[in-house]
Residue, then its C-alpha position, 0 to 999 in steps of 0.5 A: m812095256r807089255g799091256l800098253m795097248s790094253e787099258d783094262c789090264i792096268q789094274s790087274s797088272r799093278f796088283v800082280e806087281v805088288c804081289r811080286l814085291r811081297s813074295i820076292r823071296q820066291e821069285l829071286n831064290e837062286g844065286d850065290t849072293l844073299v841080299f838083305i834089305d831091312f825096311p824102316d820101322l816108322s810105326r812110332r814116328q808116322p802113321r801106318q804106311t801101307d801099299c794101295y791094299g792096306v798091307p804094311y811092308t816088311s824086311q826082305q831076304f832073297r838071292v841073286h847071282s854075283e856074276k850078274l852083279l859084276a857083269t854090270g861093270s859096277a865098281k860099287f858091287a865089285e867093292m861089296l864083293n871083296p873080302t874086306y866088305q864081306f867079312r864086315i857084313q857077315r860078322r854084322r849078320k852073324l853069318t861068319k861061321s855058317l853061311p847058308e848052302g850055296i851062298k858065297y857072298v852076303l850083301d846088306l843093301t839097306p839104305p843108310s840111316e845117318g851120315d853123309e851117305l844118307v844125305f847124298q842118297v836122299t838128295q839123289l832120290s828126292l822127287t822133283p815137283g814135276t815128276i810128282k805131278w806127271w801122273a796127270a799126263n794122261a789127261l793133260h798130254k794124252v799119255s797112256n795110263w800104263l806109263v804115268s798113272g801108277h801109284d806110289d809104294v806108300c799109298t792111301c787110295g783105298q783099294a780093297p784089301i788083298p786076301g791072305w796078306g792081312v786086313p786092317k781092322e777097318g777093312v775087316k769091319a767093312q768086309e763083315q758088313d758088306g759080306n764081300s771078303n772073298e771078292e778078288p781085288a783085281t775086279n774091284s775098281n778104285k773109287s777115286d782112281n779113274i783109269n780114264g783120266e782121274a776125273i781131270t781135263a786139260p785146262s784151256p787158256q780161258t780157264l786159266i785166265a779165269k782162275r787167275l782172276h779169281g785167285i785160284n792157282r790150281p789148274y785141276e784138283t789133285p787127289s789126296y793120295r797123289n800128294i806124296p813126299d819127295y823122299c820116302p824110305i819105303r820107296h827107296c827100299n822097294s826100288i832097290i829090289r826092283l833094280l836087282m830084279m832088272i839085273e837078274g833079267h826080270d821085268v819091272m813095271l815102269d808105270s810112273a815118272n816117280r818110279v823111273w826117276t828113283l830107278v835112274a838115281l839108284a842105278k847111278i848110286f850103284d854104278c850100273t846105269s846100263v841096266v836101266r838104260d833101255p827100259v827108261t829110253q823106251w818109257i821116255m820115247y814112247f809116243d806122247n810121253t816124249k812131252f816129258i822132255e818138253v814139260l820137264p827139260e831139267e829132269a830130262l837132261q839129268i836122266g839123259f846125262t846119267l844114262e847117256l841118252v843122245q836124243v833126250t839130252q840134245c832135245a832137253f838141252r835145246i829147250l833149256v839153252n833157248e829159255q836161258a838165252i831169252k832170259d839173258a837177253s832180257t832188258d826188262s828189270s821189272r820182270d822176275l825170271s828167276r823162278v819161271t820162264i818168260f813163257g810161264r814154265r816153272l823152272g827146275s834145278l840143275d847141278d853146277e856142271l849142267h847149269n854151266i854148259v847151259q849158260h855157255a851155250a845160251r851166251a853163244l846163242v845170244e851172240r849169234v842172233s844179236l848179229i842178225p839185225d845188223t846184217f839186214r840194216s847195214q848199208y852193205s847188206l847186198d854187197c855181203w850177200m853178193v847178189e848178182e843184180w846188185v853186183k851189176l849196179r856196182k860195176m856200172e857205178g865203177i864205170l861212171v866213176e871213171h868218166r868225169s863228165v857232167g853227164s856221168k856225174m848226174g847219172l852216177n848220183s841217180l844210180r847211187d840214190l837208187m842203190m841207197d833206196m834198195q838198201n833202205t827197202i831191205a832195212t824197212a822190210f826187216n823193221k816190219l818183221e820186228t813189229s809183226l806177229a805170227e798168225r793168230q790161229a798158230l798162236i792160239s794153238m801154242d797157247t792151248d799147249r802151254a795151258t797144259y803145264v803152266l799155272p794160272d798165276d804164270y799164264q799169259l797169252l802169246e799175243e801179250i808176251l811177244p810185243e813186250l820182247n826186245l828184238t834179240q828175244k824175238l829172234l830167239c823165237p821162230f816167228i821172225y824167221q818164218q815171216m822173213g821167208e814170206m817177205w822174200d818168197a821165191n814165188a814172185s806173186q807171194s813175195k811181200w817185199l816184191s809187192a811193195a817194190n812194184g807199187l806205184s807209190t812215190g817211195s816205191l822202188r819201181v818209181q825210184m828205179a824209173k827215175a834212175q833209168y831216166a837219168l841214165q838215158k839222158m846221160f847216154f843222149a847227152t854223151p853218146e861216146l859213153a855208150a861205146m867206151a865201156p862194156w855196159e852189157v855186163s851191167l844192164s839187163s838189156n842185151t844192148v845199150e840201145d835197148f836200154i836207151d829205148g826203154a825196152s826193159p829196166f836195167v834192174d829186174l826186180d823179180v830176179l833181185n827178189r829171187q836172189i835175195h831169197d837165196a842169199i838169206l836162206p840160212y836165216t829163213s830156214s834157221w827155224v825149221r827143225f830138220d834134225i830134231e827128234p822127237a819133234l818137240n811140237m809143244t815148244r814150237h814157240m821157241l827157236l831150238t835150232l842150235d848150231n854147232n857153236e852152241l851144241k859143242f858144249l855137250p859131251l862127245w857121246a851127245g854130239g858135242c866137243n866137250d871132252g872134259t878138259g875144259g878146252v871147249f870153254e876157252p876162246e881160240l888162240p889168236p894167230a901169231q905173226w912170228g909163231p909162239n915163243g916162251p914157255g907156259p900157257a900164254y901165247h905170245t906174238g913173237i914181236t916183243i920189246p924188253s920186258t919188265s922182269s918178275v919181282s922176287g923178294s922185297l921190292v924195297n930191297d931190290f930197288s936199293t941194291m939195283k937187283v931188278k934185271g931187264s931182259t930182252v927175252v920173254g921168259s923172266l930171269d928172276a923167276q928162274d934164278s937167272i936160268s934162261t926160259v928160252y934157251a936150255p935150262g942150264h944156260v945162264i944169261a949174264d946181266n949185262v948181255s942183251v939177248a935177241s928173241e929166239s924167233f929171229d935167226t942169225d940171217g934175219a937181223e933186220y927183222y929183229q931190229e924192225a920188231r924192236f921198234v913196233i908201237p908198244a901195246e896198251h899194257q906196256d909202259t912208255g918208259r920201256a919203249v923210250d929205252m928202245m929208242v935210246e938203246s938203239l942209238h948206242s953202238d957199245a953193248d956195255t953201255a946199252s946194258v947199263v941203259t937197260d938196267r936203269e930203265t928197268v928201275m925207272g919203269s918199275t918205279h913208274d908202274s908202282s904209281d909212287d910219285d915220291v920215288m921217281n918220275i922220268d916222263d919229262p927227263v926222257a922227253n928231253v933226251i928224245a928231243q936232244s937225240d932228234e937234234s943230234d946226228s951222233d951217238a956222243s950227243t945222246l950219251e951226254a944228254w943221258d949223263e945229264l939225266 
């Protein structure tokens, strides 16, 4: 990070960096491991590819220390240093008989030229459009040139050639004409690369709107040498050299997002991410360069996950979850949000794992904010908030309900009308928040920030976007919560709700409260005995009933009520304030970003989440069981059950014909286990004609077992089995009950198969139930069943 405070040193530092790559053999000349990196020969397929100074790249050979490679904890390097790999590489390089002096190992780190490994590495190393364009962050986001404006390894910017390294023919002619062949390159200024911002300025919202109207979708002009490919084999080779330099403890200049992205990908490929973790963290978290997280959250999340950077991961995750939640909550089918967010940011790509956790967290966020409107619009809002002034009214209501005189009924009606009006003012105030916008000056500032990374075709002013959002989408932005705090401000003079409540209009709360108080005063005058029959002081703001009757003070203090409502809704009004977000993410202040633990739990453990890799974080919590779990397997049963239909094994027709379908009163299936009990020990076989009670009931609690058998069946349980319980319960003979169970199972299975031609037992069973209701003996029931 040296030189960050000196813009004048940037060009010379880059020149030194290029020279270090050219002479890497002199810098890395110690160690017991010989490394080969062959650069691709692209002369026949592509134009001449050189660095900024016109010098082509050549293959490199240098030394590193094997102990430093192994100290990274890389399984990849450990595999390369084993005898099998070493024998193959040494034979390929013809070094099996004569290794150079001091060399124990040989590594060939040349990128693969074909096969699946090539596809994998190209996919990992390919630059995203956002990282390629991050060179303009100096002018757009005030990021230091030292961090972002570095050139690619293959560059056509046209710098003066390096003396002694070979000069292209065009350069020789130019030098002969100008007579400046001995001029130092460090003093030459790049004609098209301006250190102070490369001649671009941050566009304003008006500029983008004007460009869109004229059909221009470029916020600024991009120099030709900045149009680099997403993958470059020479960049690949040079980045491997830089990674080994970092492993050896040498400084590497991280002067562009392209270089950072490539080094992170290579560290992941070689399983040595700890080598680049600290330098990359410094690069991302350095002052204004944190805007990389806000403008390119997909790239930031991938870097954060690869290097396990907590702050980067959490911040990028918040942004992506908020954007996905706004998309999920959309009800406008005409708007395409597959390539761009609702605020105009072009979407990047995530792998399946990262996309999955973002989707789950976004769904949880939508579910949470969707419940907020009901909280304010419900007629029980003040009850749920336990507002003290409201509780007093409830107590008064209870007192008046106990007295059934005419006067108390009139007072009760007036009190309930007032309470209804109070609830309505809460709902009305919330509805006003839904239709209101933030301060215009704040929206203008947010639009200015968005103009630095949104393309003209995707740009809209916030005052045009926000009215088109539905309520759930608005609740995913901070504006409603901010205005909610202003609506019920703790300062009585600033509270908008209190100002409306204290108004003198016909529907104001103060007028309604005066009407209710007058009705209650008339009640006390008409029935003075009520004043002494109950402790009215607990329900009145006055010290005594006499003061209330005299009208010395209202029985509801609106100032106190406003303050109590403010305290009750504080979790909502403060939910947009970012207490624990670092860095501050000021460019995305038009989104909520304040996720709770239920959304952040999908992050890994090292990032502050609960995702331990088992997948349990994605599963709903187990429901409570009344009798505890019973039965094996992943299912969780309530312990209250009725005889279950056994599993069907083999041919269903054969089972029907031979009556092999068995009914069981235990949860575990007998057929699935070949008649082995799944409740008792594996070696305990249960006979077909024996009914076994569930293990959940002990021998001393037979009455609970009988009660459990008569519970109303669940929706997924057919009526036939419930009827069988009724019939079976009337039999005292165990053998007869077993026969009935087997017959019912056949009928129930046939009924479940939806085959009308096999058997329909609805009407006969109804007849059995009717006969059993009319008879008081078991004999009549058995006769009815024999008739069936």
